[in-house]
C-alpha positions as CSV (number, residue, x, y, z in Angstrom):
1,X,142.2,152.8,127.5
2,X,142.5,156.0,126.5
3,X,141.6,159.1,128.1
4,X,138.2,159.4,126.7
5,X,137.4,155.7,128.4
6,X,138.7,156.7,131.6
7,X,137.1,160.0,132.5
8,X,133.8,159.8,131.6
9,X,131.7,163.2,131.1
10,X,128.4,163.1,132.3
11,X,127.0,166.6,131.5
12,X,124.1,165.3,129.3
13,X,122.3,163.1,132.2
14,X,123.2,165.4,135.2
15,X,121.2,168.0,133.6
16,X,120.9,170.7,135.9
17,X,122.7,169.1,138.8
18,X,125.6,170.1,140.5
19,X,128.3,169.2,138.2
20,X,126.8,171.3,135.3
21,X,126.8,174.3,137.6
22,X,129.5,174.5,138.9
23,X,131.5,173.4,135.9
24,X,129.7,174.0,132.9
25,X,131.0,176.4,130.5
26,X,134.8,176.0,133.0
27,X,134.8,172.0,132.9
28,X,137.7,171.1,130.9
29,X,139.8,174.6,132.2
30,X,142.1,175.3,134.8
31,X,139.9,177.4,137.7
32,X,139.0,175.9,140.5
33,X,136.0,174.8,141.4
34,X,135.8,173.8,145.3
35,X,135.5,176.3,148.0
36,X,137.3,177.8,150.6
37,X,137.2,176.7,154.0
38,X,138.8,180.1,156.2
39,X,140.7,178.7,159.6
40,X,140.2,181.6,162.1
41,X,143.1,183.3,163.7
42,X,144.9,181.0,166.4
43,X,142.9,178.3,165.4
44,X,145.6,174.6,163.9
45,X,144.6,173.8,160.6
46,X,144.6,170.2,162.3
47,X,142.0,170.6,164.3
48,X,139.2,172.0,162.1
49,X,140.2,169.2,159.4
50,X,139.3,166.7,162.5
51,X,136.5,168.8,163.8
52,X,134.6,168.6,160.4
53,X,134.9,165.3,159.9
54,X,137.4,165.9,157.0
55,X,139.6,163.3,158.1
56,X,140.2,159.2,158.3
57,X,141.0,159.4,162.3
58,X,144.5,160.2,161.4
59,X,146.1,164.3,160.8
60,X,146.1,165.2,157.1
61,X,147.8,167.6,155.4
62,X,145.8,171.0,154.9
63,X,144.8,170.8,150.6
64,X,145.9,174.4,150.3
65,X,144.6,175.6,147.1
66,X,149.0,176.1,146.4
67,X,149.1,172.3,147.3
68,X,146.2,171.4,145.5
69,X,147.2,173.2,142.2
70,X,150.7,172.3,142.5
71,X,149.0,168.0,142.6
72,X,147.5,168.7,139.3
73,X,150.5,171.4,137.7
74,X,152.9,168.7,138.5
75,X,150.9,165.1,138.7
76,X,149.0,165.2,135.5
77,X,148.1,167.2,131.9
78,X,144.1,166.7,133.1
79,X,142.0,169.8,133.9
80,X,140.6,170.3,137.3
81,X,137.6,170.0,135.9
82,X,137.3,166.4,134.6
83,X,134.9,163.7,135.3
84,X,136.0,160.4,136.6
85,X,132.6,159.1,137.1
86,X,129.8,158.9,140.3
87,X,130.9,157.9,143.5
88,X,128.8,156.3,145.7
89,X,126.6,155.9,148.5
90,X,125.5,159.8,147.6
91,X,126.7,159.5,144.0
92,X,128.4,162.7,143.9
93,X,130.3,163.4,140.8
94,X,134.2,163.3,141.1
95,X,136.4,165.6,139.2
96,X,140.2,165.7,139.4
97,X,140.3,168.1,141.7
98,X,138.5,166.5,144.1
99,X,140.6,163.8,143.8
100,X,143.8,166.2,143.6
101,X,142.4,167.3,147.2
102,X,142.1,163.5,148.8
103,X,145.8,162.9,147.3
104,X,147.3,165.5,148.8
105,X,145.4,165.1,152.3
106,X,146.6,161.5,152.1
107,X,150.3,162.9,151.7
108,X,150.9,162.0,148.3
109,X,153.4,163.3,145.9
110,X,152.7,164.8,142.2
111,X,154.4,161.8,140.7
112,X,151.5,159.2,142.8
113,X,148.7,161.4,141.4
114,X,148.2,159.3,138.3
115,X,148.1,156.2,140.0
116,X,145.3,157.6,142.3
117,X,143.5,159.1,139.4
118,X,143.8,155.8,137.9
119,X,142.2,154.0,140.9
120,X,139.6,156.2,141.2
121,X,138.1,155.6,137.5
122,X,138.4,151.7,138.2
123,X,136.8,152.0,141.7
124,X,133.8,153.9,140.2
125,X,133.1,151.3,137.3
126,X,129.5,150.1,137.9
127,X,131.0,146.6,138.0
128,X,133.0,146.8,140.6
129,X,130.0,147.0,143.0
130,X,131.8,150.2,145.4
131,X,128.6,151.1,147.1
132,X,127.4,146.9,148.0
133,X,131.0,146.2,148.8
134,X,131.9,148.8,151.1
135,X,128.6,149.5,152.8
136,X,128.5,146.1,153.7
137,X,128.7,144.6,157.2
138,X,131.3,142.4,156.7
139,X,134.1,145.0,156.3
140,X,134.8,145.1,152.6
141,X,137.1,147.7,151.0
142,X,139.2,148.3,147.8
143,X,142.9,147.2,147.4
144,X,144.9,148.4,145.4
145,X,147.3,146.2,143.3
146,X,150.5,148.1,141.1
147,X,152.2,146.2,138.4
148,X,154.7,147.8,135.3
149,X,157.4,150.2,135.4
150,X,156.2,152.9,137.7
151,X,156.6,150.7,140.5
152,X,160.3,151.7,140.7
153,X,159.8,155.0,139.6
154,X,157.9,155.9,142.1
155,X,159.5,154.3,144.2
156,X,156.4,151.4,145.2
157,X,157.4,149.1,148.2
158,X,157.7,145.3,146.9
159,X,159.4,143.6,149.1
160,X,159.7,143.8,153.2
161,X,157.3,144.5,154.9
162,X,154.8,145.0,151.7
163,X,151.5,144.9,153.9
164,X,152.8,146.9,156.1
165,X,153.6,150.6,157.6
166,X,156.3,152.3,156.6
167,X,156.4,153.8,153.3
168,X,155.1,156.4,152.4
169,X,154.0,155.9,149.2
170,X,151.8,152.6,149.7
171,X,150.4,154.2,152.8
172,X,149.8,157.9,151.0
173,X,147.9,156.1,147.5
174,X,145.8,153.6,149.2
175,X,145.0,156.6,152.0
176,X,144.0,158.6,148.7
177,X,141.3,156.5,147.6
178,X,139.4,156.2,150.9
179,X,139.0,159.8,151.7
180,X,137.6,160.3,147.9
181,X,135.4,157.4,149.2
182,X,134.6,159.5,152.3
183,X,134.5,162.8,151.4
184,X,133.4,162.9,148.0
185,X,130.9,159.6,148.1
186,X,129.9,160.3,151.7
187,X,130.7,156.8,153.0
188,X,130.6,157.9,156.6
189,X,130.9,155.0,159.9
190,X,127.8,155.4,161.0
191,X,125.4,156.1,158.1
192,X,126.4,154.2,154.9
193,X,129.5,152.5,156.3
194,X,127.7,150.0,158.9
195,X,130.9,147.6,159.1
196,X,130.5,145.6,162.5
197,X,134.2,144.9,162.9
198,X,136.0,147.1,160.5
199,X,139.6,145.9,159.5
200,X,143.2,147.8,159.3
201,X,142.3,147.4,154.8
202,X,140.0,150.4,155.9
203,X,142.8,152.9,155.8
204,X,144.2,152.2,152.5
205,X,145.9,149.5,151.2
206,X,148.2,149.6,147.8
207,X,150.4,146.6,146.9
208,X,153.3,145.9,144.3
209,X,154.2,143.3,142.8
210,X,157.8,142.1,143.1
211,X,157.7,141.2,138.6
212,X,161.8,141.4,139.0
213,X,161.3,137.5,140.3
214,X,159.4,136.8,137.6
215,X,160.5,135.8,133.7
216,X,158.6,138.3,131.6
217,X,157.1,137.3,128.5
218,X,159.1,137.1,125.4
219,X,156.8,138.7,123.2
220,X,154.7,142.2,124.2
221,X,151.5,140.9,122.6
222,X,148.6,141.0,125.1
223,X,147.1,137.6,126.0
224,X,143.4,136.9,124.4
225,X,141.3,135.2,126.8
226,X,139.5,132.5,125.0
227,X,140.2,129.4,122.7
228,X,143.0,131.0,120.8
229,X,144.8,131.9,124.1
230,X,148.4,130.5,123.9
231,X,149.8,129.0,127.3
232,X,151.7,130.8,130.2
233,X,155.1,128.9,130.0
234,X,156.4,131.2,133.1
235,X,155.4,132.6,135.8
236,X,154.1,136.2,134.8
237,X,153.0,139.4,136.4
238,X,149.3,140.2,137.4
239,X,148.3,142.5,134.8
240,X,149.9,140.2,132.4
241,X,147.1,137.0,133.5
242,X,144.9,140.1,132.6
243,X,145.6,140.7,129.2
244,X,148.2,143.4,129.1
245,X,151.3,143.8,128.3
246,X,154.5,143.3,130.6
247,X,155.5,146.9,129.5
248,X,152.1,148.9,130.7
249,X,151.6,150.4,133.8
250,X,148.6,148.8,135.5
251,X,146.7,149.5,138.9
252,X,143.9,146.8,139.5
253,X,140.7,147.2,142.3
254,X,139.8,144.3,144.1
255,X,137.0,144.4,147.1
256,X,138.4,142.6,150.3
257,X,136.8,141.6,153.2
258,X,139.3,140.4,155.7
259,X,142.8,139.5,156.2
260,X,145.7,138.9,155.6
261,X,145.6,135.3,156.8
262,X,149.5,134.3,157.2
263,X,150.4,131.0,156.3
264,X,153.4,130.1,159.2
265,X,155.7,127.4,156.9
266,X,159.1,126.5,158.1
267,X,159.6,123.0,157.3
268,X,157.9,122.4,153.7
269,X,160.3,121.5,151.1
270,X,158.0,120.1,148.1
271,X,155.1,122.4,146.1
272,X,152.8,119.5,147.3
273,X,152.8,119.9,151.2
274,X,153.2,123.4,150.3
275,X,149.8,124.0,148.5
276,X,148.0,121.6,150.7
277,X,148.9,124.0,153.5
278,X,147.8,127.0,151.7
279,X,144.2,125.3,150.9
280,X,143.8,124.8,155.2
281,X,144.0,128.4,155.3
282,X,141.9,129.3,152.8
283,X,139.6,126.6,153.3
284,X,139.4,128.9,156.7
285,X,138.2,132.2,155.0
286,X,134.9,132.8,156.0
287,X,133.8,129.9,157.5
288,X,135.0,126.6,156.7
289,X,131.7,125.6,155.7
290,X,131.0,127.9,153.4
291,X,131.8,127.3,149.6
292,X,131.8,128.4,146.1
293,X,133.6,132.1,147.0
294,X,134.5,134.4,144.0
295,X,137.7,135.8,144.8
296,X,140.5,134.9,147.1
297,X,144.1,137.4,146.7
298,X,146.8,135.2,147.3
299,X,149.9,136.9,148.4
300,X,152.9,134.4,147.9
301,X,156.1,135.0,148.8
302,X,159.7,135.0,147.4
303,X,160.9,131.9,149.4
304,X,157.8,130.4,148.6
305,X,158.0,130.8,144.6
306,X,161.3,130.2,144.8
307,X,159.9,126.4,146.2
308,X,157.1,126.3,144.1
309,X,159.2,127.4,140.7
310,X,161.5,124.8,141.8
311,X,159.4,122.0,143.1
312,X,157.7,122.0,138.8
313,X,155.3,124.6,138.5
314,X,156.0,126.4,136.2
315,X,153.4,128.3,136.3
316,X,150.6,130.7,138.0
317,X,148.3,128.7,136.2
318,X,149.4,125.3,137.3
319,X,149.6,126.8,140.9
320,X,145.6,127.7,140.2
321,X,144.6,124.4,139.4
322,X,147.0,122.6,142.4
323,X,145.5,124.9,145.0
324,X,142.2,124.6,143.9
325,X,142.6,120.5,143.9
326,X,143.5,120.7,147.1
327,X,141.1,123.1,148.4
328,X,138.3,120.3,146.8
329,X,140.1,117.5,148.8
330,X,139.7,119.1,152.2
331,X,136.1,120.6,151.3
332,X,135.4,116.4,151.3
333,X,134.4,115.7,154.9
334,X,131.6,119.2,154.9
335,X,129.7,118.3,151.6
336,X,126.5,116.4,153.2
337,X,126.4,119.3,155.3
338,X,127.0,121.6,152.9
339,X,124.1,120.2,150.9
340,X,121.4,119.5,153.3
341,X,121.8,123.2,155.3
342,X,123.5,125.5,152.6
343,X,122.4,124.3,149.7
344,X,119.1,122.1,150.8
345,X,116.6,125.5,150.8
346,X,117.4,126.1,147.2
347,X,117.5,122.6,146.0
348,X,114.3,121.3,148.0
349,X,112.3,124.2,145.9
350,X,113.3,121.5,142.8
351,X,110.1,119.2,141.5
352,X,111.8,116.3,142.5
353,X,112.3,117.2,146.2
354,X,108.3,118.6,146.1
355,X,107.4,115.1,145.4
356,X,109.1,113.5,148.0
357,X,107.4,115.7,150.6
358,X,103.7,114.3,149.5
359,X,104.5,110.5,150.3
360,X,106.2,111.3,154.0
361,X,103.0,110.8,155.7
362,X,102.5,107.0,153.6
363,X,106.2,106.2,154.4
364,X,105.7,106.4,158.0
365,X,102.4,104.2,157.7
366,X,104.3,101.5,156.0
367,X,107.3,102.1,158.5
368,X,105.1,101.5,161.1
369,X,103.7,98.5,159.3
370,X,106.9,97.0,159.2
371,X,107.6,97.4,162.7
372,X,104.9,95.8,164.2
373,X,104.7,93.1,161.6
374,X,108.6,91.8,162.9
375,X,108.3,92.2,166.7
376,X,105.3,89.8,166.2
377,X,107.2,87.0,163.9
378,X,108.1,83.7,165.5
379,X,111.7,84.5,164.9
380,X,112.3,87.8,167.1
381,X,110.8,85.8,169.4
382,X,113.4,82.7,169.2
383,X,116.6,85.0,168.4
384,X,117.4,87.9,171.6
385,X,120.4,89.2,169.6
386,X,118.5,89.9,166.3
387,X,115.7,91.2,167.9
388,X,118.1,93.8,169.9
389,X,119.6,94.5,166.7
390,X,116.1,95.1,165.0
391,X,114.5,97.6,167.6
392,X,117.7,100.0,167.5
393,X,117.0,99.7,163.8
394,X,113.4,100.5,163.3
395,X,113.9,103.1,166.5
396,X,116.5,104.9,164.7
397,X,113.8,105.2,161.3
398,X,111.4,106.6,164.1
399,X,113.0,109.1,165.2
400,X,114.3,110.3,162.1
401,X,111.0,110.2,160.9
402,X,109.1,112.2,164.1
403,X,112.1,114.4,163.7
404,X,112.4,115.1,159.9
405,X,110.2,118.1,159.2
406,X,110.1,116.8,155.1
407,X,111.3,113.8,153.3
408,X,113.4,116.0,151.2
409,X,115.3,116.8,154.0
410,X,117.0,112.9,154.4
411,X,117.2,113.0,150.9
412,X,119.1,115.5,151.0
413,X,121.4,114.2,153.8
414,X,121.4,111.0,151.6
415,X,122.1,112.9,148.6
416,X,125.1,114.7,150.3
417,X,126.8,111.6,151.8
418,X,126.6,109.9,148.3
419,X,128.5,112.6,146.9
420,X,131.0,112.8,149.6
421,X,131.2,108.8,148.9
422,X,132.2,109.3,145.2
423,X,134.5,113.0,145.6
424,X,136.7,110.6,148.6
425,X,137.1,107.5,146.0
426,X,138.3,110.5,143.1
427,X,140.5,112.2,145.7
428,X,141.8,109.1,147.0
429,X,141.6,106.2,145.2
430,X,141.6,107.4,141.1
431,X,144.2,110.6,142.4
432,X,141.6,113.2,140.7
433,X,139.7,115.9,142.9
434,X,136.0,116.4,142.0
435,X,134.5,120.3,142.1
436,X,131.0,119.1,143.3
437,X,131.1,121.5,146.3
438,X,134.3,123.4,146.1
439,X,135.6,126.2,148.2
440,X,136.0,128.5,145.4
441,X,133.9,129.1,142.0
442,X,137.3,127.7,140.1
443,X,141.0,128.0,139.8
444,X,140.7,131.2,138.2
445,X,139.2,132.7,141.2
446,X,142.7,133.0,143.1
447,X,144.4,136.4,142.2
448,X,148.2,135.2,142.6
449,X,150.8,138.1,143.0
450,X,154.5,138.0,144.4
451,X,155.4,140.3,146.7
452,X,157.3,140.7,150.1
453,X,160.9,140.0,151.5
454,X,163.3,138.0,150.3
455,X,162.9,135.8,154.0
456,X,161.0,134.4,155.6
457,X,158.1,131.7,154.1
458,X,154.9,133.4,155.0
459,X,152.2,133.9,152.5
460,X,149.0,135.9,153.1
461,X,145.5,135.4,151.9
462,X,142.8,137.8,151.4
463,X,138.4,136.9,150.8
464,X,137.4,138.9,148.3
465,X,133.0,139.7,148.5
466,X,130.6,137.5,147.1
467,X,129.9,133.5,147.0
468,X,128.1,131.1,144.5
469,X,127.9,130.8,140.8
470,X,124.5,132.6,140.5
471,X,122.2,134.2,142.5
472,X,121.9,137.6,144.5
473,X,125.3,136.9,146.7
474,X,127.1,135.9,143.6
475,X,130.0,138.0,141.8
476,X,128.9,141.2,143.6
477,X,132.5,142.4,142.7
478,X,134.6,141.8,140.3
479,X,138.4,143.4,140.2
480,X,138.8,146.1,137.7
481,X,142.2,147.2,135.6
482,X,142.9,150.2,134.9
483,X,145.9,151.6,132.4
484,X,148.0,154.5,134.4
485,X,148.5,157.4,132.1
486,X,151.8,158.4,132.4
487,X,151.3,162.1,131.4
488,X,152.9,164.6,134.4
489,X,152.1,167.7,134.1
490,X,155.2,170.8,133.5
491,X,156.5,169.9,137.4
492,X,158.0,166.7,136.1
493,X,156.0,164.7,138.9
494,X,157.2,166.0,141.9
495,X,160.7,164.9,142.6
496,X,162.5,165.3,145.9
497,X,165.0,168.3,144.7
498,X,162.6,171.5,143.0
499,X,161.8,171.6,140.1
500,X,163.6,175.3,139.4
501,X,167.0,174.3,140.9
502,X,167.2,171.4,138.4
503,X,166.2,174.0,135.5
504,X,168.8,176.2,136.8
505,X,171.2,173.3,136.8
506,X,170.1,172.1,133.2
507,X,170.6,175.4,131.4
508,X,173.8,176.2,133.1
509,X,175.5,173.0,131.7
510,X,173.6,174.2,127.9
511,X,175.5,177.6,128.8
512,X,179.3,175.5,129.2
513,X,178.3,173.1,126.7
514,X,177.9,175.8,123.7
515,X,180.5,175.9,121.2
516,X,179.0,179.0,119.7
517,X,180.1,181.3,123.0
518,X,182.7,183.7,122.0
519,X,186.2,182.7,123.7
520,X,187.5,184.0,126.8
521,X,189.7,187.3,126.6
522,X,193.2,187.0,127.4
523,X,195.2,186.9,130.4
524,X,196.7,190.3,131.2
525,X,200.3,191.1,131.0
526,X,202.5,190.8,134.7
527,X,202.9,194.1,135.5
528,X,199.5,194.8,134.8
529,X,198.4,191.5,137.7
530,X,201.2,193.3,140.3
531,X,199.5,196.7,139.8
532,X,196.1,194.9,140.5
533,X,197.4,192.9,142.9
534,X,198.5,195.8,144.7
535,X,195.7,197.7,144.9
536,X,193.6,195.1,146.2
537,X,195.9,194.5,149.2
538,X,195.5,198.6,149.9
539,X,191.7,198.3,149.9
540,X,191.9,195.0,151.7
541,X,193.9,197.4,154.8
542,X,191.4,199.9,154.7
543,X,189.3,197.5,155.1
544,X,190.5,196.3,158.6
545,X,190.9,199.6,159.6
546,X,187.6,200.6,159.2
547,X,186.7,197.5,161.4
548,X,188.6,197.9,164.1
549,X,187.1,201.6,164.3
550,X,184.0,200.5,164.1
551,X,184.5,197.8,167.2
552,X,186.1,200.6,169.3
553,X,183.3,203.5,168.8
554,X,180.7,199.8,170.2
555,X,182.5,199.3,172.8
556,X,183.3,202.7,174.1
557,X,179.2,203.4,174.8
558,X,178.6,204.6,178.5
559,X,176.5,202.7,180.9
560,X,173.4,205.0,180.7
561,X,173.3,203.5,177.3
562,X,174.0,199.9,178.1
563,X,171.3,199.7,180.6
564,X,168.8,202.0,178.0
565,X,169.6,199.0,175.4
566,X,168.7,196.0,177.8
567,X,165.8,197.8,178.7
568,X,164.6,198.3,175.3
569,X,165.7,194.5,174.5
570,X,163.5,193.5,177.3
571,X,160.6,194.8,176.0
572,X,158.2,192.6,174.0
573,X,157.7,193.5,170.2
574,X,154.4,193.2,169.0
575,X,153.6,190.7,166.3
576,X,151.1,191.0,163.5
577,X,149.0,188.2,163.7
578,X,149.2,185.6,160.5
579,X,147.2,185.9,157.5
580,X,144.1,184.0,158.0
581,X,144.7,180.0,156.9
582,X,142.5,178.3,154.4
583,X,142.4,175.6,152.4
584,X,139.9,173.6,149.8
585,X,136.7,172.4,151.0
586,X,137.3,168.0,150.0
587,X,133.7,167.7,149.7
588,X,131.1,168.4,147.5
589,X,128.9,171.6,148.1
590,X,125.0,171.5,148.6
591,X,123.2,172.4,145.5
592,X,121.1,174.8,147.8
593,X,124.1,177.0,148.9
594,X,125.2,177.2,144.9
595,X,121.8,178.3,144.2
596,X,121.8,180.9,146.5
597,X,125.6,181.7,145.1
598,X,124.1,182.2,141.9
599,X,121.6,184.5,143.4
600,X,123.9,186.6,144.8
């Protein structure tokens, strides 16, 4: 993607909206658009931010104009007025400046800013469906997956505790996305965000894949999906499976509704058993009998990856297929319930099931007639055991017919048990699992990355948002990837040392390496050096005498002078109040206030 695709300018569509008035001719320039919030003298800026509802519950860095300007100048070459898109639920225009304010508040450095910009652009893609995934009561939220060399350049954690706390880069980048969604998009708890329980992922989660463990592709050409897609012969990074080059910097945004669900494994020694254990965890996502999940994020630990790759699982595609087959094996026992209860309402609308419902009353009459005829037969009167068996059978049939609302329900349960029998025979006898009613839609539904510490047989799983192959709940969101544009501004991307000192060092090195500089003057003769040394020694003697004289003068003061000095020292000097503190407004200002400003 290029800048024109990444940052969409919608001035024509906005018409007379805020972006056109506030940006207008200034869009694309370096002029700040946000208003200033002034903190009264003596007030704590952090408390003002809390009371204004601009935080995520934890203290944030006050976004002063200087900090925001430095974030934009050192973090990107884009202008403050560049537009990335519209953020739901308020669908306010998201500019580079507003994202920079959120990045400052989250604690990002300028070197992190391009990752935040690209992730924000991916999150605002219509296919991601940010409003639907974030406003749901299930607690959906976007998480970030970063690939490419930029992981090492910004010190993104991909190893120990990759899903936890303790790393500034991971925490601040994920948090910045949340602040954009909250302050610019207007997604506030109790309003449009109505999650029932919530999740720690709501604070923000940014993961980096441990690509150093994986063997990179020999060719740098992007992978093409379709019939001509070349087979992957190695475990490759996640962004390579999505069509990017291994050398590209990519951030992927995915919506999850829970997790991490951790697999604790100590004794597994084969890839078959390991995949089966993972399938048991995946089967419980959402609910063990809910099928056809659209996406599942799988974070595989290095130890599990080593076991898989050394035991015949050479590619991610092969791992996805094995995991899919094991999930299908575990779903066999739940197929009757899924067909009759979960899929029943939809299947009952089919013409064949509607036709069966017309024969329910005639079937009841026929069964009752058969019951009466059997009970009156001579064979039933002479054989007590046969009589008991028939009574049990007929009684069961009558109860089923009495408590069954329609014949289609009986047919659905029968169909469910029939399909379960076929799947069991294929899985256990033929060793070919059938995905008639699978847990996930397909092998590609597993989004697989390798990350974590080197020791420990633990892997984690996150359920996505959406179920089914079609219908209103299917594919409600899909993972979106964006290339990270590494175009840091003039500041060099926010290194730990001050850039001015670095520039001075570089200039000093350049001056020392300059061959055109004049040669140093020759040393003076020995007699001249002795004369200079003696004069310097005399200057030192004079300086020592002066210091001694001042010392005697200070200690010869009278007692009254000392008391006066002590009294003066005890008096509290007047301290001038500090200048008023101010920071940029993270919110999108109201149109009414802007109209009043324009009128004034």
